[in-house]
BARO-55550 format. One line per 4 residues: their letters; for each residue x, y, z of C-alpha. Coordinates in steps of 0.001 Angstrom, whole numbers, plus 500000, padded with zeros to 6 digits. Layout:
A	X:Y:Z | ...
% end
This chain:
MTKI	383076:361009:425650 | 380623:362040:428394 | 381278:365578:429565 | 381290:365974:433347
DPLG	379996:369218:434806 | 383049:370686:436521 | 380868:372644:438959 | 379551:369523:440673
ADPE	378320:370331:444164 | 381267:372488:445163 | 379725:375496:446981 | 382830:377636:446442
RAAE	382674:377103:442680 | 378902:377495:442588 | 379211:380833:444360 | 381523:382035:441593
APSP	379086:381182:438810 | 378226:384242:436667 | 374870:385926:437089 | 372358:385856:434221
SGAE	372862:389546:433514 | 375840:388938:431214 | 377410:392147:432561 | 380049:390524:434783
REPA	383396:392242:434926 | 386698:391433:436494 | 387661:393316:439651 | 388708:396951:439427
GEGR	392358:395878:439625 | 391896:394359:436187 | 390851:397713:434761 | 387228:396523:434761
EPLG	387895:394366:431741 | 384679:392642:430602 | 384461:388999:431587 | 384177:387908:427946
AVRE	387422:389665:427049 | 389217:388095:430022 | 387905:384652:429080 | 389100:385054:425487
RVLA	392533:386192:426660 | 392904:383212:428984 | 391523:380832:426343 | 393848:382087:423601
TLRQ	396903:381804:425868 | 396110:378275:427072 | 395250:377110:423559 | 398553:378419:422205
EIIA	400498:376812:425063 | 398932:373433:424250 | 399623:373803:420530 | 403221:374883:421171
GRLR	403818:372002:423591 | 404350:374131:426698 | 401311:372374:428149 | 401772:368704:427342
PGDR	399349:365767:427140 | 398454:364672:430659 | 399256:368060:432227 | 396594:369206:434666
LVER	394760:372534:434435 | 393936:373771:437941 | 391476:376654:438111 | 392911:378256:441243
ELAD	396488:378131:439971 | 395538:379535:436573 | 393448:382291:438143 | 396423:383328:440268
RFGV	398737:383173:437285 | 396527:385371:435088 | 395494:387629:437970 | 391788:387021:437402
SRVP	388890:385315:439145 | 388184:381631:438585 | 385063:382343:436499 | 386798:383217:433177
VREA	389327:380446:433760 | 386521:377923:434200 | 384808:379148:431032 | 388082:379023:429093
IRAL	388603:375420:430221 | 385095:374504:429098 | 385840:376032:425692 | 389047:373974:425464
VAEG	387007:370850:426215 | 384601:371733:423401 | 387547:372301:421039 | 389010:368888:421893
FVFF	392192:370037:423644 | 391402:368972:427219 | 388925:366730:429022 | 387512:366225:432499
ETPR	389311:363146:433783 | 387201:363419:436957 | 384759:366134:438104 | 387696:367957:439709
RTVV	390596:367024:437443 | 391035:368531:433976 | 393975:367429:431841 | 395365:368022:428367
RRLT	394279:365264:426003 | 396594:362697:424538 | 395945:362365:420825 | 394974:358823:419871
PTDV	395539:357168:416487 | 391795:357556:415853 | 391923:361294:416647 | 394777:361771:414183
AELF	393192:359646:411455 | 389864:361490:411692 | 391458:364934:411559 | 393551:363980:408544
ELRE	390512:362520:406801 | 388873:365919:407221 | 391988:367668:405908 | 392081:365373:402907
ALEV	388451:366089:402049 | 388536:369857:402500 | 392091:371015:401819 | 392361:369074:398572
YAAG	389125:370639:397363 | 390287:374080:398505 | 393580:373748:396620 | 391748:373084:393372
LAAS	389555:376144:393862 | 392564:378257:394817 | 394383:377282:391623 | 391455:378458:389527
RATP	390915:381699:391465 | 394397:382786:392561 | 395372:386401:391985 | 398937:387679:391598
EALA	398588:389446:394948 | 397483:386287:396751 | 400288:384258:395187 | 402787:386904:396256
ELAG	401543:386550:399840 | 401967:382778:399638 | 405508:383184:398327 | 406265:385578:401179
LLDR	405078:383012:403711 | 407376:380429:402135 | 410303:382824:402510 | 409480:383271:406188
AAVA	409067:379509:406636 | 412515:378963:405125 | 414084:381308:407683 | 412216:379665:410586
THTG	413203:376211:409327 | 416858:377241:409102 | 416827:378543:412697 | 414732:375644:414022
DAEA	412036:377935:415449 | 409275:375366:416005 | 406603:377820:417111 | 407239:380162:414182
ITDI	407172:377227:411757 | 403790:376150:413121 | 402344:379658:412892 | 403672:380309:409380
NTAF	402626:376937:408010 | 399161:377416:409460 | 398989:380835:407807 | 400069:379224:404526
HDRI	397163:376774:404589 | 394761:379466:405783 | 395785:381625:402834 | 395080:378837:400352
LAMA	391703:378343:402007 | 390974:382057:401631 | 392087:381965:397985 | 389473:379279:397364
GNSL	386874:382006:397863 | 384314:379766:399565 | 383107:381189:402886 | 381210:378004:403768
LISV	384397:375982:403392 | 386150:378339:405797 | 383333:378067:408350 | 383498:374260:408217
MEPV	387239:374280:408905 | 387156:376900:411653 | 385979:374665:414559 | 388897:372261:414077
DGRL	391525:374833:413124 | 393158:374724:416549 | 393431:370950:416580 | 394887:371011:413066
RWLT	397542:373459:414261 | 398213:371101:417165 | 398753:368284:414694 | 400998:370449:412520
RQNE	403194:371039:415558 | 403696:367269:415933 | 405407:367009:412540 | 409027:368000:413085
EWPQ	410291:366975:409656 | 410532:370664:408844 | 412785:370686:405755 | 410526:368108:404102
LLTE	407470:370124:405093 | 408968:373223:403488 | 409670:371281:400293 | 406077:370023:400181
HREL	404698:373540:400684 | 406877:374871:397887 | 405538:372129:395602 | 401984:372952:396646
YEAV	402616:376627:395936 | 403895:375801:392442 | 400840:373642:391791 | 398416:376368:392879
ASGD	400356:379019:390971 | 400155:376890:387811 | 396440:377598:387576 | 395761:373883:387019
PARA	393122:372698:389539 | 393833:368997:388923 | 397548:369463:389578 | 396815:371488:392725
RAQA	394428:368839:394067 | 396930:366050:393398 | 399727:367943:395132 | 397511:368823:398104
LAHV	396520:365176:398473 | 400147:364044:398384 | 401028:366677:400997 | 398232:365711:403407
QANY	399064:362010:403117 | 402782:362603:403668 | 402029:364837:406648 | 399802:362124:408101
RSTV	402570:359546:407883 | 405074:361930:409499 | 402695:362799:412334 | 401916:359151:413060
RHLF	405636:358332:413144 | 406300:361147:415578 | 403376:360433:417906 | 403160:356655:417833
GKA	406471:355459:416424 | 405007:353731:413383 | 404497:354545:409715
% end
């Protein structure tokens, strides 16, 4: 998709562009918070709202409205929006209209293909390298997921399940693997939020935990593959109404 420069020829927006010094700060009313910190705060909030479904596909992100809402200038808001474009959450529908993306079947298939390649490999490594302490942390996350599933807390389920997969990735002990997954981590969390078959998801995570805890890499890889494929089918059903 061709990225459109949101600045265009708008003199008001051009006047707000940051200087090359890199020392921009928000106004004194913001406690002179560095621009980078403000941008990261705005970015993290908007990203989480998209993942949690508070900002829905097709919703528009308006710089002026967001700046007023966060009590900041439009500069960090604009930079946060550009970061969200790079992460695949939003796109410039026109030079002056930015909206939350609608996931397409191709988007979903490609992300799950990546999960299948990397998470299955990570599960095998985790099974061969797991420590009692790491397994105890995984078990604790499952306990928390069970509580969130019982109460129907969708946002907590998403956060805990993401932490569960992140922990398995860390147990694999491969920093390069982690760095490859990091750029798409947000979109994977977004996908996880689409699967609302929570009791089944909890069952699959318990089975994956048992496979990793067994110390058998082949069993862990097989269980991880089954989990990713089942999650793909559930997500496709939820988003597109087909198996």
